[in-house]
N, C-alpha and C positions, 0 to 999 in steps of 0.2 A: 246561605239561603236554606231555609227549612221548607220542606214540601210535605203536604198531607194529602191523602187520597180522598176520593169522593165521599161526601156525607149526605144524609137525607135533607131534602129541601124543607124549608118552613112554609108557612101559608103563602099562597099566591095573592097578588093584588087583585082587587075586584075588576079593575079596568086597565087596559093598556092602550086606550084610545089616544093618549098623548103621544106615545111612540108611533102609533099608526099615522097620526097627523104629521109627525116629523118626516116619516118615510115617504108619505104621499106628496109632501110639499117639495120634494127634491126635483130639480129640473131634469129634463131628458137630454141635456147637452153632452159635451165631451165626457166620456166615461170616467177618465182619471179625475177630472175636476169634480164630477158628480160624486164619486166615491170619497174623495178627500173631504168634500163638504158634508157628506153623510157621516163620516167618522167623527168630525168635529161636533156636529149637531147631536149625534147620538151620545157622544161622550158627555156633553153638557146636560142632556136630558137624563142620563143615568147617574149624573153627579159623580163621575170618576175622574182620575187624573189623566189616564191614557187608555186608549182603545186601539187594538190591532186585530186585523184579520189576515191570516197568512195561508198560503198554499203549502202544505207539507208534502203532498204527493199528487201529481197530475193524474187525472183519469187515464187509464192505459190507452196509448195511441194518440194522446193529445199533449200539446204543450201550451199551457195557458199564457197569454201575453202579459197579463197583470198578475204579479205574484203576491203583492201585499198592499194593504191599506192600513195606514197607521197615523197616530197623532204624536208619536215619539219625536223628540228633537233630532234633527239631522246629525248633530254631533254624536249622539248616542248610537244612531244607526251606523254611521261610519266607523265608530269604534268597535261595535259588535262585529261588523263584517271584517274589518282589518285584523282583529285579534282572533277571528274564527271561533267566537264564543259559542256558536251552535254546537261545537263538539262537547261542551259540558252543560249545555242548557237543560235543566230538568224538564222543561216543557216538551222537548223532543224525546227525552228518555221515557217520560210517562206515556207518550204515544206508543213507543215500541213495546212497552209493558202492557198495552191494551187498555189503559184507563180511559174513562169518559170525561173526567174532570181532574184538575190539579189545583190545589190551593197552596199558596206559598207566602212566605214573608222574608224580606231582605233585612238582615241584621246590619248594624252600623259597621261591625267588624266580623270577619269570618270566624267560625268556631275553631278552637284549637285542633290541630291535626288536619285541617282542610288542605288538600293538595294545592300547591302554588298556583296552578292554572285556574282552578276553581276559585281560589281566594281572590285572584285578580279580577275575575268575572264579578264576584260579589261586591268587591270594592268599587269597581267601575259602575255597576248598576246603581249603587247608592250615590256615587259621586255625580253621575249624570242625570239623576232624578227620575229613574225608571219607575219609582213607586215602591213603598215599603211593604205593601201587601198586594196580592194578586190572585186572579182566577183565570185558568185556561180551560176552555170547553172545546172538545173535539167534535168535528162533524165528519161522519163517514157516510158516503152516499152509495146508492145502488151501482153507480158507475165506477166505484172503487177509488174515487178521489178522496183525499183526506185534507181537512182544513182545520185551523184552530183560531178561535176567538179568544183574545186575552183582554182583561180589564184590570187596571191597577189603581191604587189609591195610597195616600199617605196616612190613612186612618189606622187605628189599632186593628190588627188582623182579625180579631174576634168580631169587632163592630162591623168591619167591612164584609166579613163572611155572612153575618146575620142579614145585612142589608141586601147583599146579592142573592141570597137564598130566597128572600121575600119577593125578588123580582125575576125569578127563574123563567117565567113565561116570556118576559120581555127579552131576556138574554137569548132564548131560543129563537124568537122572532128576528133579532138582530143577526144571529148566525145564519138563519135561513135566507135573509135578505142578501147578505154578502155572498153566500154560496151561489144563489141564483144570478147575482150580478157578475161575478167573476167567472163562473164555470158554465152556467146555463144548463139546458137539458143534455142528456147523453144516453147512450145505450147501456143497459146493465152489463156488467163484466162478469167473467168467470168466477164461480165460487169454489169452495173446497171440493165439491164433487168432481171437478175437472182434473184433480190431481190423484196420482196413485199413492198407495201407502208409503212406498219408498220415497217418493217425492216429498210428501208431507213430513216424513221423519227427517229427511235431509234438511228441509227448511227449518224444522224445529231445532235441530242441532246447530245450524248456522246462526239462528236467531239467539241461541243461548250463549254464543261467543266461541263455540268450538272451532278450531282451525280445520280447514279442509283436509290437510295432511293427517291430522289425528282421526278425523271421521273415516277417511279412506283406509287407514291402517288398522284402527282399533274398534271404532264404534259401528261402522257399516262395512265390514270387509266383504270382498267377493262381489261387489256391485260395479256396474259400469258408471262411475260417477260423472264422467264427461257427458254421457248420454242423458243421465238424469238432469244435470244442470242445463243442458241444451233444451230439454223438454220443458223444464221449469221456466227458463228465460222466454221461451216461445209462448207459454200459456199466460204468464203474468200480464203483459210482457215486461221484461227487464233486460238491461244490458250488462249489469254487474251484480256481484254477490250482495253488495251493500244495498242496491236498489231492490233486489229480490227480497231481502229481509224486511225492508220497509213496506213493500207491497203485500208481503205475506202477513205482516202485522195488521194491515187494513182489512184483509180478507178474513183472518181468523177472528178479529173482534166483531166483524159484521155477522159472521156465521156461527159465532160462539164456539170456539175450540179452546177448552180450558187448558192451562199449562200442565206439563208433566212434572214429575219430581225433579228431574235434572234441570228443567227450566226454572223452577222455583228456587232451587239451590244456587243458580247462577245469578239471580237478581241482586 
């Protein structure tokens, strides 16, 4: 799977009334059924193969009941979950890196030298018809929830990218629709100003993949790391280091905290 970072959008369509009509025509019945119908109808309207909207990170203090809306075949969903493919999915990696968009294309065969686990993911994505080209667009809200909208196609990647760029406003509208439907309103969460310099440094080091033992011994000696972590977990909030890294990624991308040299070097 090849992934490329965000690029400038081309010209916007003059009207998105067709999409608005689709969204307004959806019934107000059972939420799950409504969202499934929305995904299918929006997929058809956008002329893509598959559409998914997933919760990457709940707003702090909340646990959203509905985690994903997708048109993917259940066979591929089951395979993805059973094989734990989220561990190598570039969509999640791009979120941690702070990107706003990710463009990708799935090759028939993995490139030489691809790690076996990633190669299996690429082969299965192709075999189960996930789509040969795709776009992921991330939504980061004031409540520190993070969501991702993905659209895929079997078109040539360049043609798909051109078409999606020309419909950027519609993609934004779809992302906003599902965010409101799944998460609803919420209170703004803490920003970077709530954290001390040591807490931000510790979070940056953890986000770059440094082990806590190395941080304590060599990179941040002489600090009370247990107290720092306890304070970080309380402010985010988070229960584990992994969750803290994900929540920090959401905050830093919203408040624009650029990477340092050691973070760039670890990417």
